[in-house]
C-alpha positions as CSV (number, residue, x, y, z in Angstrom):
1,X,132.4,82.7,93.8
2,X,131.5,85.2,91.1
3,X,128.3,87.2,91.6
4,X,126.2,89.4,89.4
5,X,125.4,92.9,90.8
6,X,121.8,91.9,91.5
7,X,123.0,89.0,93.7
8,X,125.4,91.4,95.5
9,X,122.5,93.6,96.3
10,X,120.5,90.6,97.5
11,X,123.3,89.8,99.9
12,X,123.3,93.4,101.2
13,X,119.5,93.1,101.8
14,X,120.1,89.8,103.6
15,X,122.7,91.4,105.9
16,X,120.4,94.3,106.6
17,X,117.6,92.1,107.9
18,X,117.1,91.7,111.7
19,X,118.8,88.7,113.2
20,X,116.7,85.6,113.1
21,X,116.7,81.8,112.4
22,X,115.6,82.0,108.8
23,X,118.2,84.8,108.0
24,X,120.9,82.7,109.6
25,X,120.1,79.7,107.5
26,X,120.7,81.8,104.4
27,X,123.9,83.3,105.8
28,X,125.1,79.8,106.5
29,X,124.2,78.7,102.9
30,X,126.3,81.5,101.4
31,X,129.2,80.7,103.7
32,X,129.1,77.0,102.6
33,X,129.2,78.1,99.0
34,X,132.2,80.3,99.5
35,X,134.2,77.7,101.5
36,X,133.1,74.7,99.4
37,X,134.7,75.9,96.2
38,X,137.9,76.8,98.0
39,X,138.0,73.4,99.7
40,X,137.4,71.3,96.6
41,X,141.0,71.2,95.2
42,X,142.3,70.0,98.6
43,X,139.4,68.0,100.0
44,X,136.9,67.2,97.2
45,X,134.4,65.3,99.4
46,X,134.0,68.2,101.8
47,X,134.0,70.8,99.0
48,X,131.0,69.0,97.4
49,X,129.4,68.3,100.8
50,X,129.4,72.0,101.6
51,X,127.6,72.8,98.4
52,X,124.9,70.2,99.1
53,X,124.6,71.6,102.6
54,X,124.3,75.1,101.1
55,X,121.2,74.1,99.2
56,X,119.8,72.4,102.2
57,X,120.4,75.4,104.4
58,X,118.7,77.8,101.9
59,X,115.7,75.4,101.7
60,X,115.5,75.3,105.5
61,X,115.6,79.1,105.5
62,X,112.6,79.3,103.3
63,X,110.7,76.8,105.3
64,X,111.6,78.5,108.6
65,X,110.4,81.8,107.1
66,X,107.0,80.4,106.3
67,X,106.7,78.8,109.7
68,X,107.7,82.1,111.5
69,X,105.1,84.0,109.5
70,X,102.3,81.6,110.3
71,X,101.4,80.4,106.9
72,X,98.6,77.9,106.9
73,X,100.0,74.3,107.0
74,X,103.5,75.6,107.5
75,X,103.6,73.6,110.7
76,X,103.9,70.5,108.5
77,X,107.2,71.6,107.1
78,X,110.3,70.0,108.6
79,X,113.5,72.1,108.0
80,X,115.5,69.3,109.5
81,X,114.3,66.6,107.2
82,X,116.4,65.9,104.1
83,X,113.4,64.8,102.0
84,X,111.7,68.2,102.6
85,X,114.9,70.2,101.9
86,X,115.6,68.3,98.7
87,X,112.0,68.7,97.5
88,X,112.3,72.5,97.2
89,X,114.3,72.7,94.0
90,X,112.0,70.3,92.1
91,X,109.1,72.5,93.1
92,X,111.1,75.6,92.0
93,X,111.8,74.0,88.7
94,X,108.1,73.0,88.2
95,X,107.0,76.6,88.9
96,X,109.6,78.0,86.5
97,X,108.3,75.5,83.9
98,X,104.8,76.8,84.3
99,X,105.8,80.4,84.2
100,X,107.9,79.9,81.1
101,X,104.9,78.3,79.3
102,X,102.5,81.0,80.5
103,X,104.8,84.0,79.7
104,X,105.6,82.6,76.2
105,X,101.9,82.0,75.4
106,X,100.9,85.4,76.7
107,X,103.9,87.4,75.6
108,X,104.7,88.4,79.2
109,X,108.0,89.4,80.7
110,X,108.6,89.0,84.4
111,X,111.5,90.9,85.9
112,X,113.1,91.3,89.4
113,X,114.8,94.5,90.5
114,X,115.9,96.4,93.6
115,X,113.5,99.2,94.5
116,X,113.6,101.8,97.3
117,X,110.4,102.9,99.0
118,X,110.5,105.3,102.0
119,X,114.3,104.8,102.1
120,X,113.9,101.0,102.5
121,X,115.3,98.8,99.7
122,X,113.6,95.5,98.7
123,X,113.3,93.1,95.9
124,X,110.4,94.1,93.5
125,X,108.7,92.1,90.9
126,X,107.2,93.6,87.6
127,X,105.1,92.0,84.9
128,X,105.2,93.6,81.4
129,X,102.8,92.7,78.6
130,X,102.5,94.3,75.2
131,X,98.9,95.2,74.4
132,X,98.0,96.9,71.1
133,X,101.6,97.9,70.7
134,X,101.8,99.5,74.2
135,X,103.9,98.0,77.0
136,X,101.8,97.7,80.1
137,X,103.7,97.1,83.4
138,X,102.2,95.8,86.6
139,X,104.1,95.8,89.9
140,X,102.2,94.0,92.7
141,X,102.9,95.2,96.2
142,X,103.7,93.0,98.0
143,X,105.4,91.3,95.1
144,X,103.8,87.9,95.4
145,X,100.3,89.2,96.1
146,X,98.6,87.2,93.3
147,X,97.4,83.7,92.5
148,X,97.1,81.3,89.5
149,X,94.1,79.1,88.9
150,X,92.9,76.7,86.2
151,X,89.2,75.8,85.9
152,X,88.7,77.4,89.3
153,X,91.3,75.3,91.0
154,X,94.7,76.1,92.3
155,X,97.7,74.5,90.6
156,X,99.5,71.4,91.7
157,X,102.3,71.8,89.1
158,X,102.1,68.0,88.6
159,X,102.6,68.3,84.9
160,X,105.9,70.2,85.4
161,X,107.0,68.0,88.3
162,X,106.6,65.0,86.0
163,X,108.6,66.7,83.3
164,X,111.4,67.5,85.9
165,X,111.5,63.8,86.9
166,X,111.6,62.7,83.3
167,X,114.5,65.0,82.7
168,X,116.3,63.4,85.6
169,X,115.7,59.9,84.3
170,X,113.4,58.7,87.1
171,X,109.8,57.6,87.2
172,X,108.5,60.4,89.5
173,X,109.7,63.3,91.6
174,X,109.6,61.2,94.8
175,X,112.4,59.0,93.4
176,X,114.5,62.0,92.6
177,X,114.1,63.5,96.1
178,X,115.1,60.1,97.6
179,X,118.2,60.0,95.4
180,X,119.1,63.7,96.1
181,X,118.7,63.1,99.9
182,X,121.0,60.1,99.7
183,X,123.7,61.9,97.7
184,X,125.5,63.3,100.8
185,X,125.7,59.7,102.2
186,X,127.5,58.5,99.1
187,X,130.0,61.3,99.4
188,X,130.8,60.9,103.1
189,X,130.4,57.2,104.0
190,X,132.0,54.0,103.0
191,X,130.2,51.3,101.0
192,X,131.0,47.7,99.9
193,X,132.8,49.2,96.9
194,X,135.1,51.4,98.9
195,X,135.1,54.9,100.3
196,X,134.8,58.4,98.7
197,X,138.4,59.5,98.8
198,X,138.0,61.7,95.7
199,X,134.8,63.1,94.3
200,X,134.7,64.3,90.7
201,X,132.2,66.9,89.6
202,X,131.1,68.4,86.3
203,X,132.5,71.9,85.5
204,X,129.1,73.5,86.1
205,X,128.6,71.9,89.5
206,X,129.6,75.0,91.6
207,X,127.6,77.5,89.5
208,X,124.6,75.2,89.5
209,X,124.4,75.1,93.3
210,X,125.1,78.8,93.5
211,X,122.2,79.4,91.2
212,X,119.9,77.2,93.3
213,X,120.9,79.0,96.6
214,X,120.4,82.5,95.1
215,X,117.1,81.5,93.6
216,X,115.9,80.6,97.0
217,X,117.4,83.8,98.5
218,X,115.6,85.9,96.0
219,X,112.3,84.2,96.9
220,X,113.0,84.7,100.6
221,X,113.6,88.4,100.0
222,X,110.2,88.6,98.2
223,X,108.5,87.1,101.3
224,X,110.3,88.1,104.4
225,X,109.6,91.9,104.6
226,X,105.8,91.4,104.6
227,X,103.6,90.5,107.5
228,X,100.6,89.5,105.5
229,X,100.2,86.0,104.1
230,X,100.8,86.3,100.3
231,X,98.3,84.3,98.1
232,X,100.9,82.9,95.7
233,X,103.2,81.8,98.6
234,X,100.3,80.0,100.3
235,X,99.3,78.3,97.1
236,X,102.8,77.0,96.4
237,X,103.2,75.9,100.0
238,X,100.0,73.8,99.7
239,X,101.1,72.4,96.3
240,X,104.5,71.5,97.9
241,X,102.9,69.7,100.9
242,X,100.5,67.9,98.5
243,X,103.5,66.7,96.5
244,X,105.0,65.3,99.7
245,X,101.8,63.7,100.6
246,X,101.4,65.8,103.8
247,X,98.0,67.2,103.0
248,X,95.1,66.5,100.6
249,X,93.4,69.3,98.8
250,X,90.0,69.4,97.1
251,X,90.6,72.7,95.3
252,X,93.9,71.8,93.5
253,X,94.2,70.9,89.8
254,X,95.8,67.5,89.7
255,X,96.8,67.8,86.0
256,X,98.5,71.2,86.0
């Protein structure tokens, strides 16, 4: 598993955190990534299964973090349920789609870095925009202490979830989540057609799962150091639960 220097630093920050359930979920995810790629040449089913499990463990770590910090409605998250775990990446993809559109339209650059404050290192977020030829940079502290609204309502990210589903060739994101949650069963268990003695994957399979896990790890490191409930995190949590049909919100924009 090859890592960029930023991801190496993220692992160092993870190891420096106090022991806890959410931290251990992420340590487990990294362990699965490392072992899965080594296993694949000798036991392809278990190699692939470990990468799927790595994504699930990272998603569980994020959910456990929100529950531990007492975010509103976090009690409705179920880190043990496959449908909840496999819904995290579609939501990540939808948020990235929105951010890509917004930053392109506004000429904004969002960057992550490792900063040290009072001898404590953490992941920092900066937003840079060129105004009248001058680069203006904003660094929120805590990093996710902001919110997005449209027409006075918080975002559902529905437009971008629909685009994600379309790219996957399914009618809606719920169908993709169902298929993703069932993937592990297809790898491990027999069917009327036979049993999965050998699993073939695309060349980018391992790097794709690594990217997903480290995206969730970066997000975790943007949340876990702070005791306060961060507005962007709360908004995304509510949009996530709305997507899963766990809550109904009156102040959420159903088109964006």
